N, C-alpha and C positions, 0 to 999 in steps of 0.2 A: 364496468367501474373500475376494473384494473388496467384496463387497456387504456381507457380515457385519462386516468391518473398518471398513466405512465408518460403519455403524448405530454401531457401538461409540465410533468416534470422535465421532458427533454426540450422542452420549449422554453423552461426556465433556464436549464442549463446553456443552451444556445445563445440566449439574450444575456444573462450575466456573465458567461465566458467574455462574449464581445465587449461587453464593459470593463470586464477586469484585463484584458487584453490592453485596451487602450490607455488603463491606468497604468500598467505596468511600463507600457512604454513611454508615457513622460514621466514615471518614479524608477525608471531602470538603474538608477545611478545611486538611490538611496536602498540598499539592502536588496536588490533586483527586483525592485516593485512589491515588496513584502506586505506594504501595507494595502495593496490593490488587492493583493492575492487572499489577504483574511478575509474578504468579503464573501469569499465561498461559505462561509458559516450561515450565509442567510438562505441557503437553498434548501435546509430541513425545515424550519418553520414556514417557509413561502409555500412549502408542498404539504403541510400537515402533517410532516413529520417528526420524530425525536431520536436523537442520539444520545443515548444513556452512555455513561464514561466510567470506568472503573478504574482506581489507581491513578497515578500520577505522572507526568512526563518527567524523564529524568533529564536536566537540561546540562549534564555532563556527559551524557551516552554521545558517542561519536557516530554509529551506525545503527540505523533502526531498521529491524527487520519485522516486514510486513505481510500477513497473507494478503491475498488480491482476489476479490469476487465481482466488483462494480466498480463503475465510476465514482460513486459515492464515497469510495474509501479515500480516494484521492481529495475529493473534495471535503471531506471531514478534517483529513490530515491538515492541508492546505488552510481550512479555515480556523484549526483549533489550536494548532500548535503554536508555543509562542517566540521558537527561534526561525530563523532563515532556512529553511530545511531544503536540501538539494536532492532530487528525485534521480532514480537511473532508470533509463528509458531506452527501447529500442530505438535506433536511428533514424527507420522508416517511420515512428510515428512524429517525428521533427519534420520531416520531408511532407506533411499532410497540410493541405490548404487550410487555413483557419486556425485549429488545433497547434498546428506545428508551431505558432508564434508564442501560445503559451508555454511551450516549452523553450524554445530558442531565446525568447526576451529575456527572460530570468536566469538563463545561462544552466540549465539543468544539463545531466550527463547523460549523452547519446551515445549510444553503444551500437556497433555493427556486428551482429552475432555471426555474420557468415565469416568475418576476419578474423584468421587467426591471431594477429595482433590486438584483438579487444579487450584482452583482460589487461594487455600492457598499457592499454590506452586508459581503461578504468581506474588502473590503480594510479598512473600519472594525473587524472584528472580529480580522482578522490582525492589526493594527498593535496591539490592546490585548494581545492573547495574547504578541505578541512581547516587549512592555512587561514581560511577567511572567516572561521568559526562558522562555517555552514555544515550542520549534520547531514549525514547520508542516509538516505530513505531508499531501501531496495525490497522488490517484491523476491523471495526465494524462489517461488514456484514459475518463476519465469514470464507467467501469465495468467489471465484470469481463471480461479478454480471453479470446480463445477457447482459450487454452492452447497446448500442442503448440508450432509453431514460428513462432507471430505474435502481434503486437501490433495493437491498434486504433489510428489514427489520433489522433493528442494533440492534445486542446481547448486553447483558449488562454489557461483560468482560471491555470494556473500561470506562464504567459509574462507576464502581466500583474499578478501578485503580485510576480514577482520585478523588474517594470520600475518599477513604481509606487513600491515600498517601499525598492528598492535593497538586495535581497537576496544573502545569500552561498548557492550552491545545491550540495547533495548528492545527487547522482543513486543508487538505491538500486534493483538489479535483483534480484526473485526468481525462482528457477528451479526447475521441478516442484512448484510449491507445490499446482498443481490436480491432480497425481499422488498427492500423499501426502493431500491429503483433496479430494473434488468434492463438491457438495451437490446437483447435478444433472447425471446422476443420482448418488445418494450410492455413492459406492465410494471406497477407498484402493486404490492400483494401482501404488504405489513406496513404499520406505522412505525414501529418501532425496531432501531437498531443498536447495536451497542459496542463500543472501543473500549477495548481490557489492555491496561497500560501493566505488563508485567515487569517484574525487577529488572533491572539493569543490573549486568555485571561484565567481568573481565573473565575471557576465556581461559581455561588453562589446557593451552595447547597440546599438552602430551596426553590428552584424552581426546575420547569420542564425542568431544564436545557440541558438535555440530548435529549429530544424531540426536543427542539428548535435547538439545534446544527444538528440532521439528517435533520431538514426542512430546514433550512437556507444552509446545504451541498447540498441538493437535489435541491435547485431552483439554488445554485449557477451552479452546473453541469448543469441544464438544460438551463440556458441563454449561456453558453461558448459552450454547446452543439449544441444549434442551429446555433451561430455564424459558426461555423466549417462545419456546415453540413444545408445551407440552404435551398438546394432544399427537404431536407428528409421532407416527410408528417411526421407530428406530431399525434402518435397514441393515442387516449383518454384514452386508459385501463393504459396508463403510463403516466398519466397527473401528478402534483405534488401533486392535492388533493387525488388521489386515492394511490400514495404511502404512503402519510402521514396516510390515513385510513388503509392501510394494515399493516403498522408499528405499528399501535397503537392497531390492533386487533390480530396479530400472536402472539403466545406465544414465548416469546424471551429467554425462557431458553436455 
């Protein structure tokens, strides 16, 4: 049943994405097709899934820092956030057939990680998007995390953006999104996920604010993960202290 539901969810994503891309094309001059992108919100009820929300979006936040587990993270924020958000993604994703149009048509920021000038491009494009009143959304882990009770170490891109452009930051934590839709292997293992909007803040750049942000986001994640999965045994190797140690000892470049 988990695999069957996963294939149905994949079908609804493929079909829905086609409709949304067409909508973005015709509405691209009106806030980058934001109205069409909002239709992502129907993915969850169409698949018998529930996305719980804790807290509120800060509409003054300029940089949204989000953990990443599944395509459903993107689907949720695209469907629910009230502003014309702009995602930071790998350039290679924009080159993919079909899916690439969902990034290029609404003018998301596509960065070549192999290019040493990538961070300069990121800063330049982020500044341009912010001038258009588009909050920047970035995955500090750089890719999908392992799910369960673990984060990948944060990379420095979000820190550089916040400090160089002096941005107000809102952390947002997604919980159980890999369980409500996993593309590898394709499955739906849970009916409920949760998005937790943490308080926004303007960092004190003279402190270790980014390390604290990583720790606070992970602790918030673990709290809500345990609430949604009370019967799941906690693996000591993914305790908060282990993740914090891993994050500070791994090369984040």
